[in-house]
Structures are given as C-alpha cells and as structure tokens.
N, C-alpha and C positions, 0 to 999 in steps of 0.2 A: 537369282543374282544377289550376292551379298552387298549391302551398302558399304562404302568405304569406312574404315574405322575412324573414330574420333582421334585427333592428334593428341599426343602426350604433352607437347609443348609447341609454342609458336616463336618464330623469330620476331624481332621488334616490328619489322614491316608487316608481317602477317597479323600480329596482334593489333596493329593500327587499323588494318583493313577490317578485321572481324569485330572490333570493338567500336570503331569509328572515332577513336581517340587519336590525337596527334602524337607524334614521336616525342616532342618535348614534354607533353603531359605524362606519357608513359614513363619516361625517365624520372620525372618529378615524383610520381607515385612510387617508383622503385626506391628512390632516395629517401622518401618519407617512411618506408617500410610497409606500405599498404599493398604493394604488389611484389611478389617474389620474382627473382631473376637468377639464372645460373649462367656462369661463363663456362663454355666448353670450347677450348682452344680460343680462337678469336671471336667466336659467336656468342651472342647474348640470347639466351632462350628464356621464355616466360612460360612456366608450367600452366597448362590449360586449366587445372583446378584453381589456381590462384587468380587467373583472369576471370573465370566464372564467378568465384566468390566475390571479387571486387564489383562486378556488374550486378550481382544479386544484392549488393549493399552490405556485405559482411566485412568489407574493408573500410567502412566509414569510421571517421574519428569524431 
C-alpha cells in the first residue's frame, strides 16, 4: 500500500492545523513576505514548500 502523497499546498485552515500557528499569525507572515500564498479563485493556498521553509527557520528576518 502506497502512503498518501504529500500535499502541494495547504488551505489556511490546514496550514494552521499542521503548523500549530493561528490564522492571524499566518496572515501576518504572508503580509510580511515570509510566507507565500496564492489566490486560486476565492481560496488562499499556501505552498507546502513555503510552509516547510518557514518552520525550518529559512523565513526568519
């Protein structure tokens, strides 16, 4: 049985859950340019690579 593939991007709610950061903090990081976000239609998606880089400390200012 194959494990489920890693997601390419997270919704804001999913990013909050997997990172344990709050929604306000995520939007703050996006506005500071430390976290990438893409609007697709009405959805805001956060690329998984960007979230991993932030958690790994690569997004520190």
